[in-house]
C-alpha positions as a Markdown table, in Angstrom:
| # | Residue | x | y | z |
|---|---|---|---|---|
| 1 | Met | 11.5 | 16.3 | 28.9 |
| 2 | Leu | 7.7 | 15.7 | 29.4 |
| 3 | Asp | 7.0 | 19.4 | 28.9 |
| 4 | Trp | 9.0 | 19.4 | 25.7 |
| 5 | Leu | 7.2 | 16.4 | 24.4 |
| 6 | Leu | 3.8 | 18.0 | 25.0 |
| 7 | Ser | 4.9 | 21.3 | 23.6 |
| 8 | Pro | 3.9 | 22.2 | 19.9 |
| 9 | Ile | 6.7 | 22.0 | 17.3 |
| 10 | Asp | 6.5 | 25.7 | 16.7 |
| 11 | Ala | 6.6 | 27.6 | 20.1 |
| 12 | Glu | 5.2 | 30.7 | 18.5 |
| 13 | Arg | 1.9 | 29.1 | 17.5 |
| 14 | Val | -0.8 | 27.5 | 19.5 |
| 15 | His | -1.8 | 23.9 | 19.1 |
| 16 | Asp | -5.7 | 24.1 | 19.2 |
| 17 | Ile | -7.5 | 22.5 | 16.4 |
| 18 | Gly | -10.8 | 21.4 | 18.0 |
| 19 | Val | -12.6 | 18.0 | 18.2 |
| 20 | Thr | -13.6 | 17.7 | 14.5 |
| 21 | Leu | -10.1 | 18.3 | 13.1 |
| 22 | Ser | -8.6 | 16.1 | 15.8 |
| 23 | Trp | -10.6 | 13.2 | 14.6 |
| 24 | His | -9.9 | 14.0 | 11.0 |
| 25 | Ala | -6.2 | 13.8 | 11.8 |
| 26 | Arg | -6.5 | 10.6 | 13.8 |
| 27 | Leu | -8.5 | 8.8 | 11.1 |
| 28 | Met | -6.2 | 10.0 | 8.3 |
| 29 | Val | -3.1 | 8.8 | 10.2 |
| 30 | Leu | -4.7 | 5.5 | 10.9 |
| 31 | Ser | -5.9 | 5.1 | 7.3 |
| 32 | Trp | -3.0 | 6.4 | 5.2 |
| 33 | Gly | -0.2 | 6.2 | 7.8 |
| 34 | Val | -0.9 | 2.7 | 9.2 |
| 35 | Met | -3.3 | 0.6 | 7.2 |
| 36 | Thr | -2.2 | 1.5 | 3.7 |
| 37 | Pro | 1.6 | 0.9 | 4.1 |
| 38 | Val | 1.0 | -2.4 | 5.9 |
| 39 | Ala | -1.3 | -3.5 | 3.1 |
| 40 | Ile | 1.3 | -2.5 | 0.6 |
| 41 | Leu | 4.1 | -4.2 | 2.5 |
| 42 | Val | 2.1 | -7.5 | 2.8 |
| 43 | Ala | 1.3 | -7.4 | -0.9 |
| 44 | Arg | 4.9 | -7.0 | -1.9 |
| 45 | Phe | 6.6 | -9.3 | 0.5 |
| 46 | Tyr | 4.1 | -12.0 | 1.5 |
| 47 | Lys | 2.9 | -13.5 | -1.7 |
| 48 | Ile | 4.6 | -16.6 | -0.4 |
| 49 | Thr | 4.4 | -16.9 | 3.4 |
| 50 | Pro | 7.3 | -18.2 | 5.4 |
| 51 | Ala | 5.5 | -21.5 | 6.4 |
| 52 | Gln | 4.2 | -22.1 | 2.8 |
| 53 | Asp | 5.6 | -25.1 | 1.0 |
| 54 | Trp | 6.1 | -23.5 | -2.4 |
| 55 | Pro | 5.9 | -24.8 | -5.2 |
| 56 | Arg | 3.8 | -27.6 | -3.8 |
| 57 | Glu | 1.4 | -25.1 | -2.3 |
| 58 | Leu | 0.4 | -22.4 | -4.8 |
| 59 | Asp | -1.9 | -19.4 | -4.9 |
| 60 | Asn | -1.8 | -18.4 | -1.2 |
| 61 | Arg | -4.4 | -15.7 | -1.1 |
| 62 | Phe | -3.3 | -14.3 | 2.3 |
| 63 | Trp | -1.5 | -11.3 | 0.7 |
| 64 | Trp | -4.4 | -10.5 | -1.7 |
| 65 | Leu | -7.0 | -10.6 | 1.0 |
| 66 | Val | -5.0 | -8.3 | 3.3 |
| 67 | His | -4.1 | -6.0 | 0.5 |
| 68 | Phe | -7.6 | -5.7 | -1.0 |
| 69 | Trp | -9.7 | -5.4 | 2.2 |
| 70 | Gly | -7.0 | -3.4 | 3.9 |
| 71 | Gln | -7.1 | -0.8 | 1.2 |
| 72 | Val | -10.9 | -0.8 | 1.0 |
| 73 | Ala | -11.1 | -0.2 | 4.8 |
| 74 | Ser | -8.4 | 2.4 | 4.6 |
| 75 | Phe | -10.0 | 4.4 | 1.8 |
| 76 | Ser | -13.4 | 4.2 | 3.5 |
| 77 | Met | -11.9 | 5.6 | 6.7 |
| 78 | Ala | -10.2 | 8.3 | 4.8 |
| 79 | Cys | -13.5 | 9.3 | 3.2 |
| 80 | Val | -15.0 | 9.7 | 6.7 |
| 81 | Ala | -12.1 | 11.8 | 7.7 |
| 82 | Leu | -12.5 | 13.9 | 4.6 |
| 83 | Ile | -16.2 | 14.5 | 5.5 |
| 84 | Leu | -15.1 | 15.7 | 8.9 |
| 85 | Ile | -12.8 | 18.3 | 7.4 |
| 86 | Leu | -15.4 | 19.5 | 4.9 |
| 87 | Ile | -18.0 | 20.1 | 7.6 |
| 88 | Ser | -15.6 | 21.8 | 9.9 |
| 89 | Ala | -16.1 | 25.5 | 10.2 |
| 90 | Gln | -12.5 | 26.2 | 11.1 |
| 91 | Asn | -10.3 | 28.3 | 8.8 |
| 92 | Met | -7.8 | 26.2 | 7.0 |
| 93 | Gly | -6.1 | 29.0 | 5.1 |
| 94 | Glu | -2.7 | 28.1 | 6.6 |
| 95 | Ala | -2.9 | 24.5 | 5.4 |
| 96 | Met | -3.1 | 25.0 | 1.6 |
| 97 | Arg | -0.1 | 22.7 | 0.9 |
| 98 | His | -1.6 | 20.0 | 3.2 |
| 99 | Gln | -4.9 | 20.3 | 1.4 |
| 100 | Phe | -3.3 | 19.9 | -2.0 |
| 101 | Leu | -1.3 | 16.9 | -1.0 |
| 102 | Gly | -4.4 | 15.4 | 0.8 |
| 103 | Tyr | -6.7 | 15.7 | -2.2 |
| 104 | Thr | -3.9 | 14.2 | -4.5 |
| 105 | Val | -3.6 | 11.2 | -2.2 |
| 106 | Met | -7.4 | 10.8 | -2.1 |
| 107 | Gly | -7.5 | 10.9 | -5.9 |
| 108 | Leu | -4.7 | 8.3 | -6.2 |
| 109 | Gly | -6.5 | 6.1 | -3.7 |
| 110 | Gly | -9.7 | 6.3 | -5.8 |
| 111 | Ile | -7.7 | 5.4 | -8.9 |
| 112 | Gln | -6.2 | 2.4 | -7.1 |
| 113 | Leu | -9.6 | 1.0 | -6.2 |
| 114 | Leu | -11.0 | 1.6 | -9.6 |
| 115 | Ser | -8.0 | 0.0 | -11.3 |
| 116 | Gly | -8.4 | -3.0 | -9.1 |
| 117 | Phe | -11.8 | -3.7 | -10.7 |
| 118 | Leu | -10.3 | -3.2 | -14.2 |
| 119 | Arg | -7.5 | -5.7 | -13.8 |
| 120 | Gly | -9.2 | -8.3 | -16.0 |
| 121 | Ser | -9.9 | -12.0 | -15.6 |
| 122 | Lys | -7.6 | -14.3 | -13.7 |
| 123 | Gly | -7.7 | -17.6 | -15.5 |
| 124 | Gly | -5.3 | -20.5 | -14.9 |
| 125 | Pro | -5.9 | -23.8 | -13.1 |
| 126 | Thr | -6.6 | -22.2 | -9.8 |
| 127 | Ala | -9.5 | -20.0 | -11.1 |
| 128 | Arg | -13.1 | -21.0 | -11.6 |
| 129 | Gln | -13.3 | -22.6 | -15.0 |
| 130 | Thr | -15.2 | -20.9 | -17.7 |
| 131 | Glu | -15.8 | -21.5 | -21.3 |
| 132 | Gly | -12.4 | -20.2 | -22.0 |
| 133 | Gly | -10.7 | -22.9 | -20.0 |
| 134 | Leu | -7.3 | -21.7 | -18.6 |
| 135 | Arg | -7.5 | -18.4 | -20.5 |
| 136 | Gly | -7.4 | -15.2 | -18.5 |
| 137 | Asp | -5.8 | -11.8 | -18.6 |
| 138 | His | -3.5 | -12.6 | -15.7 |
| 139 | Phe | -2.7 | -16.1 | -16.6 |
| 140 | Asp | -1.9 | -15.1 | -20.2 |
| 141 | Met | -0.4 | -11.7 | -19.1 |
| 142 | Thr | -2.3 | -9.9 | -21.8 |
| 143 | Pro | -1.7 | -6.2 | -22.6 |
| 144 | Arg | -4.6 | -5.3 | -20.4 |
| 145 | Arg | -3.0 | -7.0 | -17.4 |
| 146 | Leu | 0.4 | -5.6 | -18.1 |
| 147 | Ala | -1.1 | -2.1 | -18.3 |
| 148 | Phe | -3.0 | -2.7 | -15.0 |
| 149 | Glu | 0.1 | -3.8 | -13.2 |
| 150 | Phe | 2.2 | -0.8 | -14.4 |
| 151 | Ile | -0.5 | 1.8 | -13.5 |
| 152 | His | -1.5 | 0.1 | -10.2 |
| 153 | Lys | 2.1 | -0.1 | -8.9 |
| 154 | Leu | 3.1 | 3.4 | -10.2 |
| 155 | Cys | 0.1 | 5.0 | -8.5 |
| 156 | Gly | 0.5 | 3.0 | -5.4 |
| 157 | Tyr | 4.1 | 3.8 | -4.7 |
| 158 | Thr | 3.6 | 7.4 | -5.7 |
| 159 | Ala | 0.8 | 7.7 | -3.2 |
| 160 | Leu | 2.9 | 6.0 | -0.6 |
| 161 | Gly | 5.6 | 8.8 | -0.9 |
| 162 | Leu | 3.0 | 11.5 | -0.9 |
| 163 | Ile | 1.3 | 10.1 | 2.2 |
| 164 | Val | 4.5 | 10.8 | 4.2 |
| 165 | Ala | 4.6 | 14.4 | 2.9 |
| 166 | Thr | 0.9 | 14.8 | 3.6 |
| 167 | Ile | 1.0 | 13.5 | 7.1 |
| 168 | Phe | 4.0 | 15.7 | 8.1 |
| 169 | Ser | 2.5 | 18.8 | 6.4 |
| 170 | Gly | -0.6 | 18.1 | 8.4 |
| 171 | Leu | 1.4 | 17.9 | 11.6 |
| 172 | Trp | 3.0 | 21.3 | 10.8 |
| 173 | Ala | -0.4 | 22.9 | 9.9 |
| 174 | Ala | -1.8 | 21.7 | 13.2 |
| 175 | Asn | 1.3 | 22.7 | 15.1 |
| 176 | Ala | 1.3 | 19.2 | 16.6 |
| 177 | Pro | 3.2 | 18.5 | 19.8 |
| 178 | Asn | 6.7 | 17.1 | 19.5 |
| 179 | Trp | 5.7 | 13.6 | 20.7 |
| 180 | Met | 3.4 | 13.1 | 17.7 |
| 181 | Trp | 6.3 | 13.9 | 15.3 |
| 182 | Ile | 8.5 | 11.4 | 17.1 |
| 183 | Val | 6.0 | 8.6 | 17.2 |
| 184 | Ile | 5.0 | 8.9 | 13.6 |
| 185 | Ala | 8.6 | 9.3 | 12.4 |
| 186 | Ala | 9.6 | 6.2 | 14.5 |
| 187 | Trp | 6.7 | 4.2 | 12.9 |
| 188 | Trp | 7.7 | 5.1 | 9.4 |
| 189 | Ser | 11.4 | 4.3 | 10.2 |
| 190 | Val | 10.4 | 0.8 | 11.4 |
| 191 | Leu | 8.3 | 0.3 | 8.2 |
| 192 | Ile | 11.2 | 1.4 | 6.0 |
| 193 | Ala | 13.7 | -0.7 | 7.8 |
| 194 | Phe | 11.5 | -3.8 | 7.7 |
| 195 | Ala | 10.8 | -3.3 | 4.0 |
| 196 | Val | 14.6 | -2.9 | 3.3 |
| 197 | Tyr | 15.3 | -6.1 | 5.3 |
| 198 | Leu | 12.6 | -8.1 | 3.4 |
| 199 | Gln | 13.8 | -6.7 | 0.1 |
| 200 | Arg | 17.4 | -7.8 | 0.8 |
| 201 | Gln | 16.0 | -11.3 | 1.7 |
| 202 | Gly | 14.6 | -11.5 | -1.8 |
| 203 | Arg | 11.0 | -11.7 | -0.5 |
| 204 | Ala | 9.5 | -9.5 | -3.2 |
| 205 | Tyr | 8.3 | -12.6 | -5.1 |
| 206 | Asp | 7.0 | -12.5 | -8.6 |
| 207 | Thr | 3.2 | -12.7 | -8.4 |
| 208 | Tyr | 2.9 | -15.0 | -11.4 |
| 209 | Gln | 5.2 | -17.7 | -10.0 |
| 210 | Ala | 3.7 | -17.4 | -6.5 |
| 211 | Ile | 0.3 | -18.2 | -8.0 |
| 212 | Trp | 1.1 | -20.7 | -10.7 |
| 213 | Gly | 4.6 | -22.0 | -10.2 |
| 214 | Ala | 7.8 | -22.0 | -12.2 |
| 215 | Asp | 6.8 | -24.1 | -15.2 |
| 216 | Pro | 8.7 | -22.5 | -18.2 |
| 217 | Glu | 5.8 | -23.3 | -20.5 |
| 218 | Leu | 3.4 | -21.0 | -18.7 |
| 219 | Pro | 2.8 | -17.7 | -20.5 |
| 220 | Gly | 3.9 | -15.4 | -17.6 |
| 221 | Asn | 7.2 | -17.2 | -17.2 |
| 222 | Gln | 8.1 | -16.6 | -20.8 |
| 223 | Ile | 8.2 | -12.8 | -20.4 |
| 224 | Pro | 10.4 | -10.6 | -18.2 |
| 225 | Lys | 9.6 | -10.1 | -14.5 |
| 226 | Gln | 7.1 | -7.3 | -13.8 |
| 227 | Gly | 8.3 | -4.6 | -11.4 |
| 228 | Arg | 11.6 | -3.4 | -10.0 |
| 229 | Gly | 13.4 | -5.5 | -7.4 |
| 230 | Val | 11.1 | -8.5 | -8.0 |
| 231 | Thr | 12.5 | -12.0 | -7.5 |
| 232 | Arg | 11.3 | -15.2 | -9.1 |
| 233 | Pro | 11.2 | -18.0 | -6.5 |
| 234 | Ser | 12.6 | -20.4 | -9.1 |
| 235 | Glu | 15.8 | -18.4 | -9.0 |
| 236 | Leu | 16.4 | -18.9 | -5.3 |
| 237 | Thr | 18.4 | -21.8 | -3.9 |
| 238 | Lys | 16.1 | -22.3 | -0.9 |
| 239 | Phe | 13.2 | -23.3 | -3.2 |
| 240 | Asn | 15.3 | -25.3 | -5.7 |
| 241 | Asp | 16.6 | -27.5 | -2.9 |
| 242 | Arg | 13.1 | -28.7 | -2.0 |
């Protein structure tokens, strides 16, 4: 069994990619395969933490801090990994599909970071007060904010799907040993199972209500929920019983 685990997936090819490409692979897997999905999972399912007394406690920034800094760190690490592959002298002719997927994911990652800076102002009672008072793109759910949320989520979940394909295409190009396939497949299986569990628990809370509460007079509560599978906390019995 040990011999099989250490053997490359394709017995007809050699697994010998050198130090530079090895570190490229390690950093990319850590970046896109570990940090990015965890940051996305936290953003979707932990806008209200289990110990939080919502709606008495609003605007818990735990999810935002993990998501923002996790994605910044992930993209920075991916850039280092990209530099390693660019300076490598090894022939990558057999990895054209992996290269195409990889550059696509990097492009989407760049768009995500840029779109984050174009999301508009926050507004609302929890933001720093300006001359506009409560007014803000997020608080008022302006067209700019609605466009940002659509683009940000679309690119994010598209990138997440491509990440899986990119990692496994990289494993194939490198003719990685069997144990790597098993470990990475097991990790993604755990992530998917946990996400499905949290989704069924109704934990994909509406961002607007998580931040500002369920007052029906608030602008964001007068429009439909944003995003598929999103739950408004005010719809759940466990919050209404408090």
